[in-house]
C-alpha positions, 0 to 999 in steps of 0.5 A: 247101301247099294250093291251091283253084281260083278263079273266073276272074272274080276273077282281076282282084282279084289283079292289079289294082295301080293306084289307083282313078281318076276318069275325067272327060269332057265333051261339049256342055257337060256334064262327067262323072265315073266311077271306073275301076280298070282302067288300066295304064302303057305308056310313060314319055316320053311317058307313055302309059296304057291304059285299059278303058272299058265300051261300056255306061258313059255315058263310053265314047261322050263318050271316043270322040267327043272323045278327051280325058279327065283321070284324077284321083287321089283319095285314100283320104279320098274313097273314099265319094264315088269308090265313089257314082261308081262306082254311078251312071251319068252318064245319069241325074245330074250326078255332080259335083252329086250327090256334091260334087266340084268341076270345074275347067277343065283346061288342055289338054283339054276334060274337067274337073280334080277339085278335091278329087283330089291329082293330075289328068292331062290325057289325049288318045286317041292309039290307038283300034285296040283300042277295038272289040274290048276297050274299050281306049284308049291315052292320052297324059298332055299334062299332069300336076297334083299338089298340093304337099305331098302326098308319100305320099298314100294311095290306094285300089285295087280289089280286086273285089266292093266290096272295096278296099285302101288304099296303105301303107307305102312302101319304097326299095330300090336301083334303076338307075331315076332 
């Protein structure tokens, strides 16, 4: 088998498997939304999610200060809007208005849900020990919303450098998990 060396900056494209999400925050009555793909499940019950938010992002300071957010999961149909959110800064623009997304009041956090997304997870930051060193937040999902009738949503997955994969066929195999 022939192999070639891969630049280390491209490793994340091999390992990144979770869907691209929209992370929303709000501070001083101003909501913001950013695209994020660097997240991972840490625990099932309560659901804990680890995520990296760069300290260069406008959302970083808000998440750190308010300790709450929403992870909104878009379908592939929203891909152009998701990418636009990822290529703009909330410092300069109201991304909800600019990209045609609808903020909806959440029930447990001050950050808004995204109406166009098939699932929204209201989260509170429960661990910040790795924020200073790695920009890594641990979130607890305190309420989850899902659009009924979307049994097999097609999500988008970041592969790096402007490339995305769309979730495809689902297969079921024997499992001891309930």
